[in-house]
C-alpha positions in Angstrom: -2.8 15.7 -25.4 -4.9 18.4 -23.9 -6.2 17.7 -20.4 -9.2 19.3 -18.7 -8.9 19.8 -14.9 -12.1 20.1 -12.8 -12.7 21.3 -9.2 -16.1 19.9 -8.6 -18.2 21.7 -5.9 -21.8 21.7 -4.6 -22.9 24.5 -6.9 -19.8 25.2 -9.1 -17.2 23.4 -11.2 -13.9 25.2 -11.8 -12.5 24.4 -15.1 -8.8 24.5 -16.3 -6.9 23.2 -19.4 -3.4 22.2 -20.0 -1.6 23.9 -22.9 -0.6 22.0 -26.0 3.0 21.7 -24.8 1.9 20.2 -21.5 3.7 22.9 -19.6 1.0 24.9 -17.9 -2.6 24.7 -16.5 -4.7 27.6 -17.5 -8.0 28.8 -15.9 -11.0 28.7 -18.3 -14.3 29.3 -16.5 -16.6 28.4 -13.6 -19.7 26.5 -14.5 -22.5 27.2 -12.1 -25.8 25.6 -11.2 -28.7 26.4 -9.0 -28.8 23.1 -7.1 -26.3 20.5 -6.3 -28.3 17.8 -8.1 -29.0 19.8 -11.2 -26.1 18.4 -13.3 -27.6 18.0 -16.9 -26.5 21.5 -18.1 -23.2 21.3 -16.1 -22.4 18.0 -18.0 -23.5 19.4 -21.3 -21.2 22.5 -20.9 -18.2 20.3 -19.8 -18.9 18.0 -22.8 -18.9 21.0 -25.1 -15.7 22.6 -23.7 -13.9 19.1 -24.0 -14.9 18.8 -27.6 -14.0 22.4 -28.5 -10.6 22.1 -26.9 -9.8 18.5 -28.2 -9.5 17.2 -24.7 -8.1 13.6 -24.5 -8.4 13.1 -20.6 -10.2 14.6 -17.7 -8.7 15.1 -14.3 -11.1 15.5 -11.5 -10.2 16.6 -8.0 -10.9 14.0 -5.4 -11.9 15.7 -2.1 -10.5 13.3 0.5 -10.7 14.3 4.2 -7.4 15.6 5.7 -6.8 12.1 7.2 -7.1 10.5 3.7 -10.5 8.9 4.2 -13.4 9.3 1.8 -16.4 11.3 3.1 -19.8 12.3 1.7 -18.2 14.7 -0.9 -16.1 11.8 -2.4 -19.3 9.8 -2.9 -20.9 12.7 -4.8 -17.7 13.2 -6.9 -17.6 9.5 -7.8 -21.2 9.7 -9.2 -20.1 12.9 -11.1 -17.0 11.0 -12.5 -19.2 8.1 -13.8 -21.6 10.7 -15.3 -18.7 12.5 -17.0 -17.2 9.3 -18.4 -20.5 8.3 -19.9 -21.4 11.7 -21.3 -17.9 12.5 -22.8 -16.5 9.1 -23.6 -13.2 10.3 -22.1 -11.2 8.7 -19.3 -11.6 10.6 -16.0 -8.7 10.4 -13.5 -8.6 11.3 -9.9 -6.3 13.9 -8.4 -6.1 14.6 -4.7 -7.4 18.1 -4.2 -6.8 18.5 -0.4 -6.1 22.2 0.4 -6.2 23.4 -3.2 -8.9 25.8 -2.5 -6.9 27.2 0.5 -3.9 27.4 -1.8 -6.0 29.2 -4.5 -7.3 31.7 -2.1 -3.6 32.4 -1.0 -2.6 32.9 -4.6 -5.4 35.3 -5.2 -4.6 37.2 -2.1 -1.0 37.5 -3.0 -1.7 38.7 -6.4 -3.9 41.4 -5.1 -7.4 40.2 -6.1 -9.9 41.6 -3.7 -11.7 39.2 -1.4 -15.1 39.9 -3.0 -13.7 39.3 -6.4 -12.1 36.0 -5.5 -15.3 34.0 -5.5 -15.7 34.4 -9.3 -12.3 32.7 -10.1 -11.3 30.6 -7.0 -12.6 27.4 -8.4 -10.8 28.0 -11.7 -7.6 28.5 -9.8 -8.2 25.4 -7.7 -8.8 23.5 -11.0 -5.4 24.8 -12.3 -3.7 23.5 -9.1 -5.4 20.1 -9.3 -4.5 19.8 -13.0 -0.8 21.0 -12.6 -0.3 18.5 -9.7 -1.6 15.7 -12.1 0.6 16.9 -14.9 3.7 16.8 -12.7 2.8 13.3 -11.5 2.1 12.0 -15.0 4.6 13.5 -17.4 3.9 10.6 -19.8 0.8 12.2 -21.2 2.8 15.2 -22.3 5.2 13.1 -24.4 4.1 12.6 -28.0 5.8 10.9 -31.0 6.7 13.1 -34.0 3.6 11.9 -35.8 1.4 13.2 -32.9 0.4 9.8 -31.5 0.5 9.3 -27.8 3.4 7.3 -26.3 2.6 4.7 -23.7 3.9 5.3 -20.2 7.0 3.4 -19.2 5.3 0.1 -18.2 6.0 -3.4 -19.4 3.7 -2.9 -22.4 5.3 0.5 -23.3 8.9 -0.8 -23.3 10.7 -2.7 -25.9 11.1 -6.4 -25.7 13.2 -7.4 -22.8 13.1 -4.0 -21.1 10.3 -4.9 -18.6 12.5 -6.9 -16.4 12.3 -10.4 -17.8 15.7 -12.2 -18.3 16.2 -13.1 -21.9 19.7 -14.4 -21.5 20.6 -18.1 -22.1 22.6 -18.6 -19.2 
């Protein structure tokens, strides 16, 4: 399954995609808008990208405060999440995004990208980091049966009878 990772900001959304083998997160583009509340074109573009790439799930960075509490940005992200689910019909999962922009800036600096050029791609790199953390935490989405159907994660419903911990012995 292809995943789309998003770093949602006040005027930009960084976009990244997983590869078909579920090994890497790759930057795609930064969707920009003039105003924080002008989301119609942003959602239309994300919907188009998801359809073009055959995305099966969206991962949205959740901008928690450093102490783990939810602030004003989380509320705006929650509204955006609902809008994305409605527009795309895809599940949208959260991934903690604390310090991803800082890490993205460090990566770009270490690779020699000039400071004035970083703004163009920093949200894409942050989206890659969000997506890769999600992929590492959820390897079950990368596992597919030979017929291409998605396997269920190792939960009671995804395990064979008796494997979920219930005792089936007679004695």
